[in-house]
C-alpha positions as CSV (number, residue, x, y, z in Angstrom):
1,X,27.4,-3.6,0.8
2,X,25.3,-2.1,-2.0
3,X,21.5,-2.0,-1.9
4,X,21.4,-4.4,-4.8
5,X,23.6,-6.9,-3.0
6,X,21.5,-6.6,0.2
7,X,18.4,-7.3,-1.9
8,X,19.9,-10.4,-3.5
9,X,21.1,-11.8,-0.2
10,X,17.7,-11.2,1.4
11,X,16.0,-12.9,-1.5
12,X,18.5,-15.8,-1.4
13,X,17.6,-16.2,2.3
14,X,13.9,-16.2,1.4
15,X,13.2,-13.1,3.5
16,X,12.7,-10.1,1.2
17,X,13.7,-6.9,3.1
18,X,12.7,-3.3,2.4
19,X,15.5,-2.8,-0.1
20,X,14.4,-5.9,-2.1
21,X,10.8,-4.7,-2.1
22,X,11.8,-1.2,-3.2
23,X,14.0,-2.5,-6.0
24,X,11.6,-5.1,-7.2
25,X,8.6,-2.8,-7.3
26,X,5.3,-4.3,-8.2
27,X,3.5,-5.7,-11.2
28,X,0.2,-4.5,-9.7
29,X,0.3,-1.2,-11.6
30,X,-3.4,-0.6,-11.4
31,X,-3.4,-0.8,-7.6
32,X,-0.2,1.2,-7.2
33,X,-1.4,3.9,-9.6
34,X,-4.7,4.1,-7.7
35,X,-2.7,4.3,-4.5
36,X,-0.7,7.3,-5.7
37,X,-4.0,9.0,-6.8
38,X,-5.4,8.3,-3.3
39,X,-2.3,9.8,-1.7
40,X,-2.8,13.0,-3.8
41,X,-6.5,13.0,-2.9
42,X,-5.6,12.6,0.8
43,X,-3.3,15.6,0.7
44,X,-6.1,17.7,-0.9
45,X,-8.7,16.5,1.5
46,X,-6.5,17.1,4.5
47,X,-5.5,20.6,3.3
48,X,-9.2,21.4,2.9
49,X,-10.2,20.0,6.3
50,X,-11.9,17.0,4.7
51,X,-11.8,13.3,5.5
52,X,-9.2,11.2,3.9
53,X,-10.2,7.8,2.5
54,X,-8.5,4.4,2.5
55,X,-7.9,1.5,0.2
56,X,-8.5,-2.2,1.0
57,X,-6.0,-4.8,-0.1
58,X,-7.2,-8.4,0.1
59,X,-6.0,-11.8,-1.2
60,X,-5.3,-15.4,-0.4
61,X,-2.2,-16.8,1.2
62,X,0.9,-16.3,-0.9
63,X,-0.7,-13.8,-3.3
64,X,1.8,-11.1,-2.6
65,X,-0.1,-8.8,-0.2
66,X,2.8,-8.2,2.1
67,X,5.1,-7.4,-0.8
68,X,2.6,-5.1,-2.3
69,X,1.9,-3.4,1.0
70,X,5.7,-3.0,1.6
71,X,6.0,-1.3,-1.8
72,X,3.0,0.9,-1.2
73,X,4.6,1.9,2.1
74,X,7.7,2.9,0.3
75,X,5.7,5.0,-2.1
76,X,3.8,6.7,0.8
77,X,7.1,7.5,2.6
78,X,8.5,9.1,-0.6
79,X,5.4,11.3,-0.6
80,X,6.1,12.3,3.1
81,X,3.3,10.1,4.6
82,X,3.9,8.0,7.6
83,X,3.8,4.2,7.3
84,X,3.6,1.4,9.8
85,X,3.2,-2.4,9.8
86,X,0.5,-4.2,11.6
87,X,0.2,-8.0,11.2
88,X,-3.0,-9.9,11.5
89,X,-1.3,-13.2,10.8
90,X,-1.6,-14.5,14.4
91,X,-5.4,-13.9,14.5
92,X,-7.5,-17.0,14.2
93,X,-8.8,-17.8,10.8
94,X,-12.4,-16.8,10.2
95,X,-14.9,-16.9,7.5
96,X,-15.0,-13.1,7.3
97,X,-13.7,-11.8,4.0
98,X,-13.0,-8.3,2.8
99,X,-15.9,-8.5,0.4
100,X,-18.3,-9.4,3.3
101,X,-16.9,-6.6,5.5
102,X,-17.0,-4.0,2.6
103,X,-19.8,-5.2,0.3
104,X,-20.2,-1.9,-1.5
105,X,-16.8,-0.4,-0.9
106,X,-16.1,2.3,-3.4
107,X,-13.7,5.2,-3.4
108,X,-15.5,8.6,-3.4
109,X,-14.4,10.8,-6.2
110,X,-11.5,13.1,-5.3
111,X,-11.9,16.8,-5.7
112,X,-9.7,18.3,-8.4
113,X,-6.3,19.4,-7.2
114,X,-6.1,22.0,-9.9
115,X,-7.6,24.6,-7.6
116,X,-4.8,24.3,-5.1
117,X,-2.3,27.2,-5.0
């Protein structure tokens, strides 16, 4: 069965799989472009012995977080990074939000990659 057919069957069953996520991509171009920049920055930081930074994805129920994270995992794997899933869906609901956990969360500027050999 082709990847396209597997994706269609997964969507028909209401359970998008990795193939469907890869083929559909994402409409969140700003987030995905920033993620690719962060991957490149991570490579630079790790090569220079620095500390890699992260990116927070937050949103309400049904907003596409899982799909977006699945797509970002695919992008990271293409760039030879390791990806894994960790679900927090079974945790009790709380009033803690990403904005309260990271009130001033900003990405530090990445050093230029033009100096790399």
